[in-house]
N, C-alpha and C positions, 0 to 999 in steps of 0.2 A: 653187185653181190649184196643181196639183202639179208641181214642177220635176222633169223627167226628165233634165236635162242642159242645159248652155248651148247656145244657138243661136249659130252662128258666121257672121259676115258679112265680106266683103272691104272694106277701106278704100276701094277704088276705087268702091264703091257705098254710101258712107257716108250720103248724104242719103236715098237710097231705103231703105237698111237701117234707119235710125232711124225713118223713117215706118212701115216694115213692122214694126219692133219694137213700136211703139205700137199698131198695128192688131192684131198678133198677141196682145199682152197684153190688149187690149180684147175679143177674141173671146169669152172666157168670161164677160164682164160684160154683153154686149149681148143674149145669149139669142136670141130669135126676133124681135127688133125689126126692122122694115123700115127701110131707109134713108129719110131725109127731109131737107128743108132749108127748110121753110116759115118757121121763125122765125129762121134764121141766114144764109141765102144772100144774099150781097151782089151777086150777078150776075156774079162772077168769082172766081178762086182766090186773089186777093190780099186779105189781111185788112185791114179798116178799122183806123183808128188805135187804137181801144180794143179790138180783137180780139186783139192780140198777147198781152195779159195776161188774156184770157178775156172782157173786156167784160161785156155783159149776159148772157152764157152762164151764168156762175156764179150770177147772181141768179135765173135761170130754171131752176135745177138740178132743181126738182121736176118740170118738164116734159121733162127730158132723158132719153135712153135710157140714159145712164151719166154719172157725174160723176168726173172724173179730177183728181188733184193732180199737177202737174209741178214737180219740184224740180231746178233746173238746176245744172250744174257751175260752179265758180268762174269769174268773168268775165261771167256772166249773158247776157242776150239782146243782140242786135246784135254778136255776136262773129264773124259771117260764117263760122261753122264749126259746131262740134259742137252748141252750144245752139240755134242758129238752125235746124239741120237737124231737131232734135227738135221744135222749135216748129212747123215746117212739117208734121210728121206729125200733131200734135194738131189743128192748124188743119184739116187734111184730114179728120180724124175728125169735127170739128165740122160741116163742110160736108156730108159724106156720111152721117153717122149721128146727127146731132143730139146730139152729145156736149158736155156742159158741162165746163169746166175752169177751174182757177185756177193761177197761176204763183207759185213761190217762187224767189227768186234770192239764196241765201246768199252772204255775202262772206268767210267764213272757214270752216275745216273744222269747228270746234265747232258752227257754226250748222246743219250738216247734220242732226245728231241732233235739234236743237230743232225744225227745220222738219218732219222726218219724224214726230216724236212729235205735233206740233200737228195735222197733217193726219190722223194715225191716230186721234187722240182726238176729232176734230170730229164733231159730230152734226148740225150745220146749216151746210153740208150734210154728209152722210156720204159719204165717197169710196168708189166702187166699186174704184178702182185708184189707186195712188200710184206714179208713175214717177220713178226716181232716175237722173239723167244723170251719168255719170262715175265712174271707179273710186275716187275719193277718198271716195265715199259708202258704200263697202262695209262698213267696220267699224261705222259708225253704224247702217246698215240691218240688219246681223246682230243687233245688240242690240234695235233697235226692233221688228223683225219677230218676234223671240222673245217680246216683251212684248204683241204684238197678233196672236195666231195666226189670228184670223178675218179679218184685213185682207189684201187682195191687193196685192202689190207687183211692180214690174219694175225691174231695174237694167241699165243699158247700159254696157258696157266693163269689166265685172267679173263675178265669180261669187259669189253668196251662197248657202250651203248651208242653205237653209230651205225647207220644203214650200210655204210661201205666197209664195215669191219666184221669178219667172221671170227668168233671167239671159241676157243677150245680149252676145256678145263678137265680136272681129274677128280675121281671119287676117292680122295685121300682118306676119308674116314673108314673106307672098307679095308684097306691094308692095315690101318691102325687097329681096327677091330680084331683082325686076325692075330696081330701081335699081342694084343691084350688077352685074347682067348688062350694063346699059347702060354703066356705068363701065368694065367690062372690054373692051367693044367699041371704045371711043373712045380708049383709051390703052394703051401697053405699059409704062408706068411703074408705080410703086407707087401704090396708092390707099388712102384712109382713109375712115372713116365717123364722123360725129357723130350718134348715135342719140337724143340727149336724155337717156337714162338707160340703165343696164345692168341694171336690175331691174324687170321680167324682161328677159332679153337676147335675146328672139326677133327684134327688129329687126336687131341686130348679126349674129346667126347667119344670118338670111335674106340680109342684104347680102353677107356673106362667101361664102355658098354660091352666090350669083349671080355673083360675080367669078370 
């Protein structure tokens, strides 16, 4: 999987974007496999209790069209945000394309490299794709991807300049611009912004531009 540049998504479409990122990264792994759901369809789009972490899917990896390792951002699943959106994407891939997957939920930054290396070195199962959710994984992934040039990776919310890494980022300044524009419409007084961080400062710049 050759990276030709980061794919950019709007925060407004975060859930759809994360699902699309997983699907896009999987496209090169699935080949000509036809969609199917004989061994995984539960009758609706809601995962069963054991499906959030892969359930039987990873144990049946030999029968799957592709096997994916999901490494989530700090906070893990049930965050009702970033990680859960990514999990919905891989669940959809399981339902629509018989994809098997396993989840890793690191609790500290050093654990990112440990999880990435463990999945990259695994042979039973061997992972067709490893998805890294969150910008804090970028430094570790740059190292691990260099050590495993034949492994395919995807990272969401950052860019890793490796030929075997597909990068997906967001147009954060656009949502901030809209928030700033709204603030300017409802007040004629001074306004301020708390953007969480100023590195990078695209959220602040977008907000100020909107005002």
